[in-house]
N, C-alpha and C positions, 0 to 999 in steps of 0.2 A: 504494500500500500504506500503510495506517495504522500508525504506530508508536505504541504506547500509552505513556502517561506512565511514567517510571521505567526505560525501556529506553534504554541508552546505546549509540550507534553512532559510529564515527569520522566526522569531517567529511570533505568531499572533499579529496583531495590537492592542496594549494595549489601544489606544485611541478610539477604536470602541466599541460600545455596542454589545456584542455577546449574542445570545439567548442560554442559557445553558439548555440542556435537561438532567435531572437527570436519573440515572440508577435505576429507581424505582423498576424494577423487582428483583434486587439483593440487594437493600439497604433498610433497615428498621431503624426507629428511635430506638436508644439504641444499635444498632449492633456495634460490635468491628470492627474498620478499622485500617489498617496499610499501610505503604509505598507501593505504586504501585497499590493499590486497585483502580478499575475504578469507578469514582464517577459519570460520565456522559460524555457528549460530546457537541461540537458546530459544526454547519455546516460551514465549512471554505470556500470552493469553489467547482467547478465541479470536480476537481482532488481529493481533500480530503473532501469527503462528511461528514466523521465522524472524527473530531479531538478530540481524547479521552482526557479527563481531569482526571488525576490520583492524588491520595494523594501523597504529596511530600515525598522525602527521609527522613528517621528518624522520620516519623510521626506514632503515634499510639494513640488510644483513642476510645471513643464511639461517634457515630453519634448522635448529638442532634437536628439538623435541616437541612432540604434540602431546599435551597432557589433557586427560579427560576427567 
């Protein structure tokens, strides 16, 4: 779902344990990653079934481990 500019929604609850589902189809150990690469997702609620987790801005390097 696209959220247009100007709409404010709360962030994910940082005190809750979220089940991270890695993007294993597209990520391999040793692969170069950079800002905006999709690392995986969490299931947020019925409205946002896939809350995508991306590499933060100004990030670059090689993937060394995928933790679930």
